[in-house]
C-alpha positions in Angstrom: 54.9 20.3 -43.9 55.4 23.1 -41.6 53.9 22.6 -38.1 52.9 26.0 -36.3 53.4 25.9 -32.5 51.7 28.8 -30.6 52.6 29.2 -27.0 50.5 32.5 -26.4 48.3 35.0 -27.7 48.8 38.7 -26.6 46.0 41.5 -26.6 46.1 43.8 -29.5 46.7 47.0 -27.7 49.6 46.3 -25.5 52.0 43.0 -24.7 49.7 41.1 -22.3 49.0 37.8 -22.8 45.3 37.0 -23.5 45.8 33.2 -24.1 48.5 30.9 -23.2 49.0 27.0 -24.1 51.2 25.0 -22.0 53.1 21.9 -22.8 50.5 19.5 -21.9 48.2 21.4 -24.4 46.1 23.3 -21.7 44.5 26.7 -23.0 44.3 29.4 -20.1 42.5 32.7 -20.9 44.3 35.4 -18.9 41.7 38.1 -19.9 38.1 38.8 -20.9 37.1 37.3 -24.4 34.6 39.5 -26.2 32.6 37.5 -28.8 29.7 39.9 -29.1 30.9 40.2 -32.6 30.4 36.9 -33.5 29.8 33.1 -32.4 31.3 29.8 -31.7 29.8 27.4 -33.3 32.0 24.5 -32.3 35.0 22.7 -31.8 35.4 18.8 -33.4 38.7 17.3 -32.3 37.3 13.6 -33.1 38.6 13.4 -36.5 41.8 16.0 -36.2 44.3 12.8 -36.8 42.7 12.4 -40.3 41.7 16.0 -41.4 44.8 17.7 -40.6 47.4 14.5 -40.9 48.5 15.3 -37.1 48.9 11.4 -36.3 48.3 10.5 -32.6 47.7 14.6 -31.7 46.6 12.9 -28.4 50.2 11.7 -27.4 51.7 14.8 -29.4 50.3 17.7 -27.1 47.8 19.0 -29.7 44.4 20.1 -28.4 42.3 17.3 -27.5 39.4 18.7 -25.3 37.9 21.7 -24.6 37.2 22.9 -20.8 35.4 26.2 -19.9 35.6 27.2 -16.2 33.6 30.6 -16.6 30.1 31.7 -16.1 27.7 30.9 -19.2 24.7 33.3 -19.7 22.0 34.3 -22.2 22.2 31.2 -24.4 19.6 32.4 -26.7 20.5 31.3 -30.1 19.3 27.9 -29.9 15.5 27.8 -28.5 15.2 24.2 -28.3 18.8 22.4 -27.7 19.2 18.8 -27.7 21.1 16.6 -25.8 22.6 13.6 -27.4 24.0 11.7 -24.4 23.9 11.8 -20.5 23.8 14.8 -18.6 26.7 14.8 -15.9 26.4 17.5 -13.4 29.5 16.1 -11.7 28.1 16.9 -8.2 27.1 20.4 -9.3 23.2 21.5 -9.3 20.9 23.1 -11.8 19.1 26.0 -10.2 16.5 28.1 -11.9 13.4 30.2 -11.2 11.4 28.9 -14.4 9.8 25.6 -15.3 11.0 22.4 -16.7 8.6 20.5 -18.8 9.1 16.7 -19.8 6.9 14.9 -22.2 8.7 11.3 -21.7 9.3 9.1 -18.3 12.0 10.6 -15.7 13.9 8.1 -14.0 15.7 9.3 -10.7 16.7 8.8 -7.2 15.7 10.8 -4.1 13.2 14.1 -5.2 13.2 16.7 -3.2 10.7 19.4 -4.1 8.5 22.4 -2.6 5.3 21.5 -4.4 3.9 18.6 -6.5 1.1 19.5 -9.1 0.2 16.3 -10.6 -1.8 16.3 -14.0 -3.5 12.9 -12.5 -4.7 12.1 -9.3 -2.4 10.5 -6.6 -5.1 7.9 -4.8 -8.4 6.8 -6.3 -6.9 6.8 -9.9 -8.3 3.3 -10.3 -11.8 3.6 -11.7 -12.6 -0.2 -11.8 -13.9 -1.7 -8.6 -12.7 -5.1 -7.2 -10.0 -5.1 -9.8 -7.7 -7.5 -7.6 -10.8 -9.9 -7.5 -11.0 -9.9 -3.5 -14.3 -9.8 -2.8 -17.0 -12.5 -3.8 -20.0 -12.1 -1.5 -21.8 -14.6 -3.6 -19.8 -17.3 -3.1 -16.3 -18.7 -4.6 -17.7 -21.1 -7.1 -20.6 -21.4 -9.6 -21.1 -24.0 -12.0 -23.1 -24.5 -15.0 -23.3 -20.9 -16.0 -24.7 -19.7 -19.3 -26.5 -16.3 -20.7 -25.6 -13.8 -18.4 -25.1 -13.4 -14.4 -23.0 -12.2 -11.9 -21.5 -15.9 -10.6 -18.9 -15.3 -8.1 -16.5 -12.2 -8.2 -18.4 -9.0 -7.2 -18.8 -6.4 -10.3 -17.9 -8.8 -12.7 -20.3 -10.3 -14.9 -20.2 -13.2 -17.1 -22.2 -12.9 -20.4 -22.6 -15.3 -23.5 -24.7 -15.5 -26.5 -23.8 -19.3 -27.5 -24.0 -23.0 -26.5 -20.8 -23.3 -24.2 -20.9 -23.9 -20.4 -18.5 -22.4 -18.1 -17.6 -22.6 -14.6 -16.7 -19.2 -12.6 -14.0 -19.2 -9.5 -12.5 -17.3 -7.3 -8.8 -18.8 -7.1 -6.3 -17.6 -4.4 -3.6 -20.5 -5.0 -0.9 -21.6 -7.3 1.1 -18.9 -9.3 -0.1 -15.7 -9.3 1.3 -11.9 -10.1 3.6 -10.7 -7.7 1.4 -8.7 -5.1 -1.9 -10.1 -5.9 -3.6 -12.9 -3.8 -6.5 -13.7 -6.0 -7.7 -13.9 -9.4 -11.0 -14.7 -11.2 -11.2 -17.8 -13.2 -13.7 -18.8 -16.5 -13.2 -22.6 -17.4 -15.0 -23.9 -20.4 -16.8 -27.1 -19.3 -19.0 -27.7 -22.4 -17.5 -26.4 -25.5 -19.2 -24.6 -28.3 -17.8 -26.5 -31.4 -18.6 -23.6 -33.8 -18.7 -20.0 -33.2 -21.7 -18.8 -35.6 -21.9 -15.2 -36.5 -23.7 -13.8 -33.6 -22.3 -15.8 -30.8 -20.0 -14.2 -28.0 -18.6 -14.8 -24.7 -17.2 -12.1 -22.5 -16.2 -11.2 -18.8 -17.3 -7.6 -18.2 -17.6 -4.8 -15.6 -19.7 -2.1 -16.0 -19.2 1.5 -14.3 -21.9 3.8 -13.4 -22.5 7.0 -15.5 -21.6 9.1 -12.5 -18.0 7.8 -12.5 -17.1 8.3 -15.6 -17.9 11.8 -16.2 -14.6 12.8 -15.2 -13.6 11.6 -18.7 -15.3 14.6 -20.4 -16.9 12.3 -23.4 -18.8 14.4 -26.1 -16.4 17.3 -25.9 -12.8 18.3 -27.5 -11.3 17.7 -24.0 -12.5 14.1 -23.9 -9.7 12.3 -22.3 -7.7 9.2 -22.9 -7.8 6.3 -20.3 -5.2 3.5 -19.8 -6.4 -0.2 -19.3 -3.7 -2.4 -17.5 -4.4 -6.1 -16.4 -2.6 -9.2 -15.5 -4.1 -12.1 -17.6 -3.3 -15.9 -18.5 -4.9 -18.5 -20.7 -4.3 -22.1 -21.4 -4.8 -20.8 -25.3 -2.3 -18.1 -26.6 -3.3 -15.8 -29.5 -5.1 -12.8 -30.2 -7.7 -11.5 -27.9 -10.3 -8.5 -27.8 -11.0 -5.6 -25.5 -14.4 -4.0 -26.2 -15.4 -0.9 -24.5 -18.9 0.1 -24.6 -20.2 3.5 -24.2 -23.8 3.4 -23.2 -25.6 6.7 -23.8 -28.5 8.2 -25.9 -26.6 7.0 -29.1 -24.1 4.2 -28.0 -20.8 3.8 -29.5 -18.0 0.8 -29.0 -14.4 0.7 -29.4 -12.6 -2.6 -29.7 -9.2 -3.1 -29.8 -6.9 -6.3 -29.7 -4.0 -7.8 -27.4 -2.0 -10.7 -27.6 -1.4 -13.5 -25.2 2.1 -14.7 -26.3 2.5 -17.7 -24.1 0.0 -20.4 -22.8 -0.6 -20.9 -18.9 1.8 -17.7 -18.1 0.9 -14.6 -16.5 1.2 -11.6 -18.9 1.0 -8.1 -18.2 -0.9 -6.0 -20.6 -1.7 -2.1 -21.1 -4.0 -0.5 -23.5 -4.7 3.1 -24.0 -8.3 4.0 -25.2 -8.8 7.6 -26.9 -11.1 9.7 -25.4 -14.5 10.1 -27.1 -15.5 13.5 -28.5 -18.4 12.5 -30.1 -21.2 11.4 -27.7 -21.5 12.6 -24.1 -22.7 10.6 -20.9 -26.5 10.8 -20.3 -27.4 12.8 -17.2 -28.9 9.6 -15.6 -25.8 9.2 -12.9 -26.9 5.8 -11.9 -27.3 3.8 -15.2 -24.6 2.0 -16.8 -22.2 4.2 -18.6 -19.2 2.3 -19.7 -18.8 -1.3 -20.0 -15.1 -3.1 -20.3 -15.3 -6.5 -21.8 -12.8 -9.2 -22.1 -13.9 -11.1 -25.1 -13.5 -15.0 -25.0 -15.2 -15.4 -28.2 -16.4 -13.2 -31.0 -18.8 -14.2 -33.8 -18.3 -12.3 -37.3 -21.2 -10.0 -37.1 -20.3 -8.9 -33.5 -16.9 -7.5 -34.2 -16.0 -3.7 -35.4 -13.1 -2.1 -37.2 -10.4 -2.0 -34.6 -8.9 0.9 -32.8 -11.9 3.5 -33.8 -15.0 4.6 -31.8 -18.1 3.3 -34.0 -21.8 3.8 -33.1 -23.5 0.5 -32.0 -22.9 -2.4 -29.6 -19.8 -4.3 -30.7 -17.7 -7.1 -28.9 -14.5 -7.2 -30.2 -12.5 -7.3 -33.6 -11.7 -9.8 -36.0 -9.4 -12.2 -35.6 -10.3 -13.1 -31.8 -9.4 -16.5 -30.5 -12.4 -18.4 -29.6 -11.6 -19.9 -26.3 -15.3 -20.9 -25.9 -14.6 -23.9 -28.6 -12.3 -25.7 -26.6 -13.1 -27.8 -23.5 -11.4 -27.5 -20.1 -10.0 -24.3 -21.4 -9.3 -21.4 -18.8 -9.1 -17.7 -18.8 -7.4 -16.0 -15.9 -7.9 -12.4 -14.9 -6.7 -9.7 -11.8 -4.9 -6.5 -11.2 -7.3 -4.5 -13.5 -7.0 -0.9 -13.6 -8.6 2.0 -15.6 -7.3 5.2 -15.1 -7.1 8.7 -16.5 -4.0 9.4 -19.0 -2.0 7.7 -21.4 0.5 6.0 -18.9 -0.5 2.7 -16.8 0.9 3.6 -13.4 1.4 0.7 -10.5 -1.7 -0.9 -9.4 -3.5 0.9 -6.6 -4.3 -1.3 -4.0 -7.1 -0.7 -1.7 -8.2 -2.5 1.5 -10.4 -5.2 1.4 -12.8 -3.2 3.8 -12.8 -0.4 1.2 -13.4 -2.7 -1.6 -16.2 -4.6 -0.1 -17.9 -1.4 0.6 -17.8 -0.6 -3.0 -19.0 -3.7 -3.8 -21.9 -3.6 -1.3 -23.3 -0.4 -3.4 -24.6 -3.0 -5.8 -25.0 -6.3 -4.1 -25.6 -7.3 -0.3 -25.7 -10.2 1.5 -27.1 -9.4 4.8 -26.1 -12.7 6.5 -22.7 -13.0 5.5 -22.2 -9.4 6.2 -23.0 -10.0 10.0 -22.0 -12.6 12.4 -23.5 -16.1 13.0 -27.1 -16.0 14.8 -27.9 -12.6 13.3 -30.8 -11.2 14.7 -33.3 -8.4 13.7 -35.8 -6.9 15.5 -39.3 -6.8 14.7 -40.8 -3.5 14.1 -44.4 -4.4 13.2 -46.5 -7.5 14.6 -50.1 -7.9 13.7 -50.7 -11.2 15.3 -51.7 -11.9 19.0 -50.5 -14.8 20.9 -53.3 -16.8 19.2 -53.5 -15.5 15.7 -51.4 -15.7 12.8 -50.0 -12.7 10.9 -47.1 -10.8 9.4 -44.2 -9.3 11.2 -41.9 -6.9 9.6 -38.2 -6.4 10.5 -35.7 -3.8 9.0 -32.4 -4.7 7.3 -30.0 -1.6 7.2 -27.7 -1.7 4.3 -23.7 -0.6 5.1 -23.8 1.7 2.5 -26.3 3.3 0.0 -27.4 1.1 -2.5 -27.4 2.3 -6.4 -31.0 1.8 -6.5 -33.7 0.3 -4.7 -32.5 -3.6 -4.7 -34.2 -6.8 -5.6 -34.7 -8.6 -2.4 -34.1 -12.6 -2.7 -33.5 -15.2 0.5 -33.1 -19.1 1.3 -35.7 -18.9 4.0 -38.6 -21.7 4.0 -40.9 -23.6 6.2 -38.4 -26.6 5.9 -35.3 -25.0 7.6 -37.6 -23.1 10.2 -36.1 -24.3 13.5 -36.2 -23.7 17.4 -33.1 -22.5 17.4 -30.9 -21.2 14.3 -28.2 -23.5 13.5 -26.3 -23.7 10.0 -29.1 -23.7 7.2 -31.8 -22.6 9.6 -34.0 -19.7 11.1 -36.5 -18.9 13.5 -38.7 -16.5 15.2 -37.6 -15.2 18.8 -39.0 -14.2 21.8 -36.5 -12.7 23.8 -38.3 -13.5 27.1 -38.3 -17.2 26.3 -35.7 -20.0 26.8 -36.9 -21.7 23.6 -37.4 -19.1 21.1 -38.9 -20.9 18.0 -42.2 -20.2 16.6 -43.8 -22.9 14.0 -45.7 -21.2 10.9 -45.9 -20.8 7.2 -43.4 -18.5 5.7 -43.7 -16.0 3.0 -40.8 -13.5 3.2 -40.8 -10.7 1.0 -39.5 -6.9 0.6 -42.5 -4.5 1.4 -41.8 -2.4 -1.4 -43.3 0.5 0.0 -40.8 1.0 2.4 -37.8 -0.2 0.5 -35.1 2.6 0.1 -31.6 2.7 -0.7 -30.3 2.7 2.7 -32.4 -0.2 4.4 -35.2 -2.8 3.5 -38.3 -3.4 5.4 -38.8 -7.4 5.1 -42.1 -9.4 5.9 -42.6 -12.6 7.2 -45.9 -14.6 7.8 -46.1 -16.9 10.9 -48.2 -18.8 13.1 -47.9 -17.7 17.3 -47.6 -20.5 19.6 -47.8 -18.8 23.0 -47.0 -15.3 22.4 -45.8 -12.7 19.4 -42.6 -13.0 18.6 -40.1 -10.0 18.9 -37.2 -10.8 16.6 -36.2 -13.0 14.2 -32.5 -15.0 14.1 -30.7 -16.6 11.1 -28.2 -19.0 10.9 -25.0 -18.6 8.9 -26.2 -20.8 6.1 -29.1 -18.5 5.6 -29.1 -16.1 2.7 -30.8 -12.6 2.5 -29.4 -10.8 -0.6 -30.2 -7.4 -1.9 -28.9 -7.0 -5.6 -28.6 -3.4 -7.0 -26.5 -4.5 -10.2 -26.3 -2.5 -13.4 
């Protein structure tokens, strides 16, 4: 076998060297190389030893690498080049005036840009209210729960059809996901031994229609949303998420997720496709979208998984029925719902901001203010010797969703001279002892109620002179409910 050794290639019209190869195998172009008549399709040296019987060509000094030190321009032959490995810039820069479009994730160190035009908003991404379970105006524990109610954590409703009984608590101790101080817990205190076909149990949150108009449901531009959350249960298995789109024609979308290990916090993400069939109603303050974490689902309450289907459904078949196990627990926190198909880190909001959002739906006037709250009487129809009505106004910290339902814990039995604990009293500002003894019948005067304040009336019996204010101790409740 003969070996051809080349040290130089000369230009055809003169004796100038166009290309030289030194003893180390380095190639140097000494003149311009015109490749306009053809293309270079590639030089593959990876299998040269075998293909050309070179032996160990790396040690013999043959061509092993290709190095180009000029300028590349007009790379137009391949309109969609692919990079098979890592791109090493070797401390150089990539510059250009066009756009870079990337559909996957980008991991980088420091990035400096002139402008950022995000496809999703940078703040207020989370459509869920109280997703970190921070606010519990009604209290941190409620027992003997059946049916449907908002027991503890604001904006989170327990709902059940069946015979199980539960306790719901706001927890702030023990193991929690990093960055979260509180979580909601459902514990089965009376088990439902058999889940009948129509039985169901869920922990859910409901969003106003005006807060989900941005999803463009009912159009070809309907947006996907991604739900992310931290969950823990004493029973591993398959669980359901049921999304209920309430409108003139209601639809449901149910899907499943798996709790892999019992008693272990796990992070879950679920992308829900945009609903192109049915638009939201124009009544902004009614329920628009419910997100349900199913704890049990009977056979007649489930639907085909991963599809929008007309009707009100509560999960998919194969659901783990937590309600059948005594003392079983279900913990939830870090709930986020955002536009797009990617789950971003949880958007933490201050307690004050989250509280204001919750007070649009429920407001406890006494817990919202300091102890011994005083409300000025704005109207009294009783003289010093007569009995009659007095009224006072309770301002709301935010505009409530609708005119609220009023309830209270005031009664004759806790009417005192001075408010202490679970007590209250009529108050005359120029008296040392402000108490007024009388019969109490407290209620909202509906004609004067609004979303911004409520006028409350109380019936009293005057002693020496009419009262000018009413005081309440820290145990009294004056609540206004505008939940969906």
